[in-house]
C-alpha positions in Angstrom: -33.7 -9.9 73.2 -36.3 -10.4 70.4 -36.0 -6.7 69.5 -32.2 -7.0 69.3 -32.4 -10.0 67.0 -34.8 -8.3 64.6 -32.5 -5.2 64.5 -29.5 -7.4 63.7 -31.4 -9.2 61.0 -32.5 -5.9 59.4 -28.9 -4.6 59.4 -27.6 -7.8 57.8 -30.2 -7.5 55.1 -29.3 -3.9 54.3 -25.6 -4.9 54.0 -26.5 -7.6 51.5 -28.5 -5.1 49.4 -25.5 -2.7 49.3 -23.2 -5.5 48.2 -25.7 -6.6 45.6 -25.9 -3.0 44.3 -22.1 -2.7 44.2 -21.8 -5.9 42.2 -24.4 -4.7 39.8 -22.7 -1.4 39.4 -19.3 -3.0 38.8 -20.8 -5.4 36.4 -22.5 -2.7 34.4 -19.2 -0.7 34.3 -17.3 -3.7 33.1 -19.9 -4.3 30.3 -19.6 -0.7 29.2 -15.8 -0.9 29.2 -15.9 -4.0 27.0 -18.3 -2.3 24.5 -16.1 0.8 24.3 -13.0 -1.3 23.6 -14.8 -3.3 20.9 -16.0 -0.1 19.3 -12.5 1.4 19.3 -11.1 -1.7 17.5 -13.7 -1.8 14.8 -13.5 2.0 14.1 -9.7 2.2 14.1 -8.3 4.4 11.3 -5.9 2.2 9.3 -4.1 5.2 7.9 -3.1 6.3 11.3 -2.0 2.9 12.6 -0.3 1.6 9.5 3.5 1.5 9.9 5.2 4.0 7.7 7.4 1.4 6.0 4.3 -0.4 4.7 3.2 2.6 2.7 4.1 2.5 -1.0 6.9 4.9 -1.9 6.0 7.6 -4.5 8.4 7.5 -7.5 9.1 10.6 -9.5 10.1 10.0 -13.1 11.5 12.8 -15.2 11.4 12.7 -19.0 12.4 14.7 -22.1 9.7 15.8 -24.6 10.5 13.0 -27.2 9.8 10.3 -24.6 6.2 11.4 -23.8 4.9 8.9 -26.2 6.4 6.0 -24.2 5.1 6.8 -20.7 1.9 4.9 -20.8 3.4 1.8 -22.4 6.5 1.5 -20.3 5.0 2.4 -16.9 1.4 1.1 -17.3 0.0 -0.3 -14.1 2.7 1.2 -11.8 1.3 2.7 -8.6 2.3 6.0 -7.0 4.2 7.4 -10.0 4.6 11.1 -10.6 5.9 12.3 -14.0 7.8 15.5 -14.6 8.7 16.8 -18.0 12.1 18.6 -18.6 13.0 20.5 -21.7 15.9 18.2 -22.7 17.6 15.0 -21.9 20.5 16.9 -20.4 18.3 18.7 -17.9 16.5 15.5 -17.0 19.6 13.6 -16.3 21.0 16.5 -14.3 18.0 16.3 -12.0 18.5 12.6 -11.5 22.2 13.2 -10.6 21.2 15.8 -8.1 18.7 13.5 -6.5 15.6 15.5 -7.4 13.9 12.6 -9.2 14.1 8.8 -8.8 14.4 8.0 -12.5 14.5 9.6 -16.0 13.4 8.4 -19.4 15.5 10.2 -22.1 15.9 9.7 -25.8 19.7 9.1 -25.9 22.5 7.3 -24.1 24.1 9.6 -21.5 27.8 10.2 -21.1 29.6 8.8 -18.1 30.3 12.3 -16.9 26.5 13.0 -16.7 25.7 10.2 -14.3 27.0 9.3 -10.8 27.7 6.1 -9.0 24.5 4.3 -8.0 22.6 5.2 -11.2 21.6 2.2 -13.4 20.9 2.2 -17.1 18.2 0.2 -19.0 17.9 0.5 -22.8 14.3 0.1 -23.8 14.5 0.3 -27.5 16.7 0.1 -30.6 17.3 2.6 -33.3 19.8 4.7 -35.2 21.5 8.1 -34.6 23.9 10.4 -36.4 27.3 11.5 -35.1 29.7 14.1 -36.3 32.9 15.8 -35.2 31.1 18.0 -32.6 27.7 18.0 -30.9 25.3 20.1 -32.9 21.8 20.2 -34.4 20.9 20.0 -38.1 17.6 21.1 -39.6 15.5 18.4 -41.4 15.7 20.4 -44.6 19.5 20.4 -44.4 19.8 16.8 -43.4 18.1 15.6 -46.6 21.0 17.2 -48.5 23.8 15.8 -46.4 26.1 13.0 -47.4 26.0 10.2 -44.9 28.7 7.7 -44.1 27.7 4.4 -42.6 28.4 0.7 -42.0 24.7 0.0 -41.5 23.4 -2.3 -44.3 22.1 -0.4 -47.3 18.5 -1.6 -47.2 18.2 -0.5 -43.6 20.1 2.8 -44.0 17.8 3.9 -46.8 14.7 3.3 -44.7 16.1 5.7 -42.1 17.2 8.3 -44.6 15.5 7.7 -47.9 16.5 11.0 -49.5 20.2 11.0 -48.7 23.4 10.1 -50.6 25.4 7.4 -48.8 28.9 6.1 -48.7 29.0 2.5 -47.3 31.8 1.0 -45.3 32.7 -2.4 -43.9 32.9 -1.2 -40.3 31.9 1.6 -38.1 35.5 2.4 -37.5 36.1 3.1 -41.2 32.9 5.1 -41.5 34.0 7.2 -38.5 37.5 7.8 -40.0 36.2 8.9 -43.4 32.9 10.7 -42.5 33.1 12.2 -39.1 33.5 15.7 -40.5 30.1 15.2 -42.2 27.6 12.8 -40.9 27.9 9.1 -39.8 24.8 6.9 -39.3 25.3 4.3 -36.5 23.1 2.1 -34.3 22.6 3.3 -30.8 24.2 0.0 -29.7 27.4 1.3 -31.3 27.4 4.7 -29.7 30.5 5.4 -27.7 31.1 7.8 -24.8 33.4 10.0 -26.9 30.9 10.3 -29.8 29.3 13.6 -30.6 25.7 13.6 -31.6 24.4 15.3 -34.8 20.9 16.0 -33.8 18.2 16.4 -36.5 15.5 18.9 -35.5 12.3 20.4 -37.0 12.1 24.1 -37.9 10.7 24.9 -34.5 13.6 23.3 -32.7 11.9 20.0 -31.6 14.1 16.9 -32.0 13.1 14.4 -34.6 11.9 11.3 -32.7 13.2 8.9 -35.3 16.7 9.5 -34.2 16.0 9.1 -30.5 15.8 5.8 -28.5 14.3 5.4 -25.1 16.8 4.8 -22.3 15.8 4.6 -18.6 18.2 5.8 -15.9 17.3 5.2 -12.3 18.7 5.3 -8.8 19.7 1.8 -7.6 17.6 2.2 -4.5 14.4 1.7 -6.6 15.7 -1.1 -8.8 13.1 -3.6 -7.4 10.3 -1.2 -8.5 11.4 -0.8 -12.1 9.3 -3.5 -13.8 9.3 -1.9 -17.3 
């Protein structure tokens, strides 16, 4: 009887030791699991987990050569902006119409036929331009000899074209009627869709900046991002 009691006691003690080992094993495993989860959270890559819609959209802005001087001042501080230069205002606006860029900065007002529905216009400057009976260029050396018709006040007109002979009129309409076969000086604010530009250029073909004015055209989908 005594021997049986001792054997039973030994077996019970062994069972208790096994249970204790299992508890210690499970406890250690649980601690390791918690440490692994904590490490995973602290080392998570934000670029991977960040929702796509929270990432800033990259904006592509096209521009013509005469507008290069305005890029830093108009778009200073804007993030994720890529600039692409095009050889002319016409080629830049064509890329916007085709959806290849999000916005364009050009040196003239576009014709209605050049843009599509959903494109917004923002005029960023004032200035003057020349119109004639057809769209064409004129060398600076020839421009100084041209007779110019205008309704722009004389003191202002002579600062724009100090070497030219002028004929002054009471209205743009009268200046157009009388001088459209030669050259008519108007404000960009008075430019009409049916007008034809007379474009002054240097001898190397570059447009003279004085007769250009910055105009921004952009897709309405990025209107909230245009803080110029």
